[in-house]
N, C-alpha and C positions, 0 to 999 in steps of 0.2 A: 588514660588524660590527656591523651594528644587525639581520640578518637570522640572523644566529649568534643572538646575543642572545634573542630570539623563538621561534628554537623551541627555546633549551635551558630559556628561558621557564616557556613550553607543556608541554613535558614536566615539567617543575619544579612545575606544576601539578598536571597530566594525578597524581599518582607521588604529588602530596599528599590526592585523592580518596579511590584508596584505601586511604587511613592515618585519613583522619579515617574511612572506611567501619568501619576495624577498632579502633578504638576506642570506637565507637559497639556491633558488636560483642562486646566482652568488659564496657566499663565500663555496655552499654546496661545489658547484659543484667545488669547487677550492680546495677546501681540497681534496675530493675523486681522480684528475686529482690526483693528486699530492704524491699519498700514494701510487695510486695505477699502474701511467700511467710514474711515472718520472717526473725529475724535463725538459728534453726539452716538451714538451709533456704541462705542467704544461704551459711552456713559452706561446707554441703554444694558447692555451689560454688564455694567457691574451691581445694574439696582436689580436687574436680574440674580446675582450672582452672592446680593447679601441677604434680596428671598431664599435665599435659596439655602446660605450660610445662617444663620439665626434657626431658618427649620435643624436644617440638620445638630447645632448645637443640641436644642430638646432633646432631638429621639437618640441623642450619642447621648446623654447621663440618661437618658430612659433603656436604653442597648448595655450601658458600661456596668444597666445593676444584676445584665442576665449576664454575665462574661462568666465572674470565679463560677458561676454556682453549672452552666454548665460545664466546663475545661474539669470540678470536680466531676463529679457523678458518669463526665465518658472515662477518665483516669482509676474511677473505682469499678467501672463494670455497670451500671448502671445502666444501662442501657435504652428500659423503658422513661425512664423522667430522661432522658435526656431528651429525645424523641420529640416528650410534651413539652417539659420545659424548649426549646427550638420553634416550636409549632404558636405556643404563646408568645416567644418574644418575638417574632415572625407580626402573628393578625395584632401585637400593640402594638407596635412599629406602624405599621399600613393603618390601622385605622386611626395613631394619630398624628399620625402624615394624613391623614385625611381628614383630621377632622383643619390643618392648620392651613391646607395649600386649598381648604375646602371653596373660602371667598376669593382667590388670586384668580379658580378657576371659570367662578360662579362672571365674577363682575373686577375685572382686575378694573377698568378704570372708576368704579372709587375706591377702592378701594389706594390704589394712587394719587386717585384727588387727595385722598384724604391725608397718607405718608407722605406726599410732598407737593402739595399745594396743584398750583395749575400753570408746573413748569416742568411737567417730569416727561423726558426727552421724547424722541419716535420711538414708534415703534414698543417702547417702555412694553403697553400692557400684554404683544404678542412674545416678546423677546420671557415674562412672568407668565405666562403660559403655560411656555417648552420648559420653563424652568420647572415649574411645580411637575410638570410631568418625572419630570428628570428625580424632583426626591423619591416620586411615591412608590415608583423601581430603586433610587438611593435608595428608600427604609430599610428595605429586604438584605441591602450586602449587609452591616453590621450584623447578625444574627448567622448567616450563611460563615460569613466569614470566621466569626468568633468556634462553631461548631466545627471548620477545617485548622484551624487553628488549632485546636484540643488532640486533633486525631496525630497535629502532624506531619503527615505529607501534604505541604504546599506549595509542589517546586510543582506543578499540572494547574494546580487551579491560579497559582502568580499570572505563568504564563498568559491566562486564558483574560485574566481582568487585565493586563498588563495591556495588550492587545489590544481590547472593548475597548481598555478606557485612553490608550492610543489614537485610536480608530477615527475616536472624536478628535483631535486634533485634527487629524485630516482629509476628512468631507466636509 
């Protein structure tokens, strides 16, 4: 029982590391933008994050449908089906995200005008374009995270992801 408890505790600690890095990524950047760029840019950053969070909710629900099946196929040792489902989840996530963020990449000024009227914050289009590209890359992380968690070997993954996410705060 003690060994099982230590394994679960280790898994919890490594998972917590990425949660802290994620908070640093979004809330830390929010604080820095507010301190050094001022309120108008903070409003712009928050508009861009709303786009990212909206797309992320849609894609997250799609990816959640694959999670249990990916874990089940890994546990059962059906690696062919595991890799097939992982590829399907990656392609589907990227395609759905592409469809969602395409308007923000192609004509962000028009979308922001429809959404916010003529009161959009300064440089909102540029921020939204950057966050749309981030959403495209982020769409690939959900299925990959599930695949790595299914293996049970998450320490190196969590360290790498935490460094990558936390580096956004320092850049």
